[in-house]
N, C-alpha and C positions, 0 to 999 in steps of 0.2 A: 555457479553464482559468482565465484571469485573472478572469472574471466570477465563477466559483465561489469563487476565493480572496478576492475582495472581499466576497462575501456572508458568508463564514465567518471573516474575518480576526480578528474579536474573540472568537471562540469559545475558551474556556479550559477545561481546560489545553491547551497546544499539541499534545500527542499526540492529543487528541480531534479537533482541527482537521485534522491530517494524515490521521488515520484516515478522517474523513468525506470529505475531498477524494479520497483513494484509492478509497473505495467508489464515489463518483460517476464517477470516471475509469474504473474497472473496468467499471461498467455500460455506459459508452459505448464500451467496447472499446479504450480507450486504455491498454493494459497497461503500456507502458514508463513512462508518466507515473504510473500508479497505483503501480507498484513503487517509484518514487522517493519518492512521498508516504508509502507504507506504511513504507519503510525509515526515513524521518525519524521517524515515530511509534515504530517499533520501537527506535530508538536512545534515545528518551526513556523508553519503558516497554515492554521486551520481554515479549511473552506469546505463547503458542503459536497463538492465533487469527490474529495478524498474520503469523506465520511461514507458516501455512497459506495465507493470502491471497496472500502473495508467491510461494509455491510454485505456487499455482494460476495466477497471472499468467504466470510463467515457462513453465508447461506450455502455456498458450494460445499462447505465442510459440515453442513447440517448442524450448525451450532446456533440455533434460533435465538437463544437468550442474548448472545453477543451481537447477533445480527440486529435484533430489536433495539439494543442499546445504541448502536451506531445509526440506525434508521432515525432515531429521535434527534440526532444531530443534523440530519439532512434538512 
């Protein structure tokens, strides 16, 4: 994770940086870390695509309650 963050640390705006990190982590199956990064991006610029990605990650973790919460934001 730290290597990825170093590679994209200067990417602006920060919400794009967190989105990219989240996508990379999600592809690696690191759903908890992906959720954290996606949520940082969502706090800066909430949009339905991010809510969908967060819901998807929660679904992969079989955390239906959290998944449903984020699906409502979609």
